[in-house]
N, C-alpha and C positions, 0 to 999 in steps of 0.2 A: 303326770306333771308336765303337760304340754305347754301350758301358759305359766310363765315365770315373772316374778318381780326381779328386775335387774337394775343395777346402778352402773352408769358409765362415767368415766373420768377422762378429761382432756386437758393437756397443757401444750399449747401449740407453739409453733416456731416464732410467732409474734412476741412471745414471752410476756404477755400482759397479765396472766394469772392462771388459775385452776377453775375448771368448770365440773360440776357433778350433776347428773340428771338421772331421775328415777322413772323407769317405764315398766309397763306390763306388756309382755310380748310372747309370742310362740316362736319367734325367730323366722317367721314367714310373713304372712300377710296381716297379722293382727299386731298392731302397735297402738298403745294408749299412753301418752305422756302423763305423768302424775306430778312430778315435782322437779325443781331446779334450784341450784344454789351456785354462786360464783364468788371468787375471792381474788383480789389483785395481789400480785407479788409486790413486796417492798423493793426499794431501790437496791438494797443490799442483796436480796434474794435473786433479783434479776442479774446483778453483777456476778453472783456465784454461778449462775447458769451460763452466762456469757464466758466466764473463765473456763468452765468445763467444756464448752463448745470449742473454744480455741485450743485447748489441750487435745481434745479428740481429733480435730483436724490435723494435728501434727503427728498423729499416730497412724501406723500402717494397718492396723486392725484393732477391734476392741480388746481391751486388756485392763489389768489392775492399775489404778492410779489414785493416789490419796486425795487429790483435789477433786477428781470426779466422784469419788466415793462420798466425800463430804457433801457435794451437791445432791447426790442421790438420796442420802439420808434426809436432807432438808425437804426434798421433793416428796418423799414417801410420807413424811410427817405432815406436810401441808395437805396432801391428798387425803390422809386418814382423818385429819381434823375436819375437812370439808364434808366427808361422808358422814361423820358423826353429827355435824350440824344439820345436814339434810335429813337424816333420820329423825332428829329431834323436831325439826320443822314440820315433818309429815306425821309425827306421832307414832313412829314405827320402831320396833326392836330389831336388832341385827338378825335375829332368827327368822324374820319374815322375808329376808332377802335371799334369793337363790344364788346370785352370782354378782360379782363386780368385775366390769371390764376396765382394765387399767392400761391405758395406752403408754404411760410414762412420758418422758421428755426426749425427743430426738435431739441428739447432740452431733450426730454425723450420719449422712445417708449416702452410701457408696455401693449401689447395686452393681455398677460396673466392675467393682473389685470383689463382689460376692458377699457384701455385708451391709447391714444397717444397724444402728446403735440407738436404742431407746433405754434411758436409765430410769430406774425405779425398782424397788425391792418388793416384787409381788408376793413372795412368801412372807416377808415381814409385815406387809399390809394385811394379808389374810390373818396372821397371828393377832395383830392389834384389833382387827374388826371382828374376828370370829366368823368371817364369811369367806366362802371360796372365791378366789381371785384368779381371773384369766389375764395373763399379760403376754408380752412378746408376740403380738399378733402379726407382725410383719416378717419374722425370721424365716418361717418355712417357705414362704413365697420366694424370698430372695435366694434361699439355698437351692431352690429348684430352677433358678434362672429367671424369675420374675423381677419386676421393679420394686415390689413391696409397697407400692403406692400407685394411685390412691386406693384406700380401702373403703371409703364411705359409699361407693356406688351401689352396693347391695342394699344399704339402708335407703339411699335416695330412691331406688326403685320401689321399695315398699311405701315410701311417702307419697310417690307420684302415681300410685296404682289407679287412681280414678281419673287421671288427666289424659286428654287426647295425646296421641303419639304422632311424631316424635316430640319430646320435651327434653330440656337440658337444665341441669342444676349446676350452678357455678358457685364453688366455695372460695371465699376470699379471706384467707388467713394470712400467715406470713408468706406462704406460697399459695398460688391459686391452682385449683383443679376443676375439671369439667367432667360431668357425667352426662352422657347422651343415652336416652332410653327410647328404643324404637319398637315397632310392632313385634309381638311375640316376646316381649321383655328383653329384647336384644340390648346388650350393654356395651358401650365404648366409653372409656374414661382415661384421662391422663392429666398430668400437671400442665398448666398453661404458661407458667413462668412466675416470677415474683409477683406477689399481690400487695399486701401492706408492708412487707418487710423492708423494701428499699426506702420508701418515703418515711417510714418510721425511723429508720436508721439515720437518714438525713436530718430530720427534725430534731431527733434526740442529740445528735452530735453538735448541732449548731445552737440549740436553745435549751437543752436539758429536759424538755418535755418529751414524753414517750411517743407521741403521735401528732398528726396534723388534725386537731379537733374539728370535726365537721368539714374537713377539707378547706378550711378558711384560707390557709396560706396558698394552696394550689389554685383556689378560685381567683385570687388577686394576682397571680403570677403569669408569666409569659412562657409558652412552651418553646424551647430551643430546638428547632427542627434538625439541626446538624447532630446535636447530641442524641436526639431521639432516633434518628436514622442509624447512627453508629451502634446504639444499643440493640436496635431491632436486627442488625446484621449478625448478631451472635449465631454461631453455627448450630446451637442447640435447637433453634426454632426450625431448622431444616430436617430434624429427625422425625421419622414417622411415629405415629401413636401405636401402642401405648408407650409412654415415656414418663420419667419422673426426674426430679432434681433435688439437690440439697439446698437449703435456704441460703447457704453461702457460696453457691456457684456463681451468683451475681453479686455485684457490689454497686455502691452509689458513687464510685470514683469518677465516672464519666460526667457527673454533674458538678464536680469541683471547679470552682471559679464562677459559677452562677450565683446570683443572689439567693437568699433564703427562699423567697416566694417563687422565683423562676425554677429553682432546683425542685421544689415541691410540685410545681405544675408539670414539669418535664417528666419526673418520675411517676407521677400519677397517670399522665397520659400514656407513658410506656406500658403501665399495667393494663390500661384499656385496650391498647393496640395488641397486646399479647392475647387478650381474649378474642379479638377479632381474628387473629391468626389461627387460634384454636378452632373457632367455628368453621374455618375452611378445611379442617381435617375430619369432620364428622360426616357420616354417610348422607345425611339429609338435613337441611336447615330446620332447627327446632321451631315449633309453633309458639313456645313460651320459653323464656330464660329466667329461671328462678334463682335468686341469689341468697346464699347463706354466708355465715362468717362475719367477722367484724367489719369488713369492707362495705357491707350493705348499708352501714350507718354513715358512710361518707358520701354526701349528696354530690360533691364534685366528681368523685370517682364514678358514681352511678351514672351521672350525666355524660361523662366522657365515654363510658362503655356503650351507652346508647348511641352516641354519635359515631363511634368507631364501628359498631356492629350492625347498625340499622335495625336493631330490635330493642324494644324498651325492656330493660332488666326490671324484674319485680322482686322486692324483698320476700323472703319465704313466709313472712307473716300473712302474705296474700293467700296462702293455703290454710291459714289458721294455726300455724306452728310457731314456736318460740325459736327465733333464729339464733339466739345466744346459746341455746341448748342443743342444737342439732348435732354437732360433732360429738358431744358427750353421749347423747342418746344413741348415736351410731355405734359407739363402742360397747354400750350395754347390749344392744341388739346382736352385735357380732360375738360377744361373749356367750350369749345363749346359743347362737349357731355353733360356736366352737364346742360347747358342751354336748351338743347333739350330733357332732361330726358332720355338720353341713358346710358347704364351701362358703368362704368369705371373699375369695379373689378368683378371677376368671381370666382366660386368655385375652379377652377384649378390654380388660381393665388394668391389668399389670404386666401382661405378656407372659404369664405363667403357662406352662405347657398343657395344663388341664385345670378344670375347676379344683380349687384347693381349700381345704380347711386350714386352720392355723390357731396358734395360741398355746400357752402352757398353763395348765390349771394347778393351783396351789390350794390345797385344803388347809384350814387352820391347824397349826401345830405340827405340820408334816415333818419339819426338821427334827422336832423332838421325837416323833415316832421313828424316823429314820435312824436316829442315834441309838 
């Protein structure tokens, strides 16, 4: 059973919705995307997650909380529904799927305190689907002293196997992260800073819209140099790689007082400049900068990244891949590696002391058997 059918699930810090991707993989060099489905959160569902995040940030460590549990139940149900839709779409029975990689929803990420918190009931999802589920993919890394993020580099390396080295993959979700792949499959990876998160927050607060569609507001605005320089002076950018952050380590408060368009332009340029800073931390300038995540759909952000970095960013579709599916595919790939006991994080990607496997596997009805 070297080659498996696996489904990966992703709900990112941008809180736009749930993604599910079906791939065929051996957890090594063989990856064949098969299907993808996505679904947006409703305003109420996004609000429930926001409230869970705020509650988690008030806590000293993960624990029981009614409000967070309610959000977790909603998240698990939405993920289950999307898997069922994907199976129907692809004409497959659950029995054909070897594993589901369930990232869950990050509500707080505090590796400096020795913990990270992704909500989602992996055992409950396994019971509903009748498929083994691997969740909690970040926990072991953080417990060993790693950052627990980013985790996608091992999948990025598989995607870029045929490309000249060095090459870099930039993922622009709520938070940005960069994977640098060098000769001999050397990996360096780390979070770059806020990606879509701040401008999304800014636009939603002022207009009620969840994001700056096509970067239209930022394109018409003026970048405030003083605000930008102040944001880039944050001490986090002086930390060496690998490093990671919580979506809420940065806020849009510095832009308060700017117009809607100027704030969007300044926050978007901030994201671009953080990518330029990140490229200064890798061992060698990449020949290509491949961009995944929702930010690749923002032409203003992509233009600003090119201006700041001096290298033209390319959407991941340039490789023939579906950029909407990349993160979910990555968690399918990691779930297979987890089942095989293969590492999913490395000293150069999370700061873990050694290459580490991770994840907790839940067979269907395991709680019934345990009882």
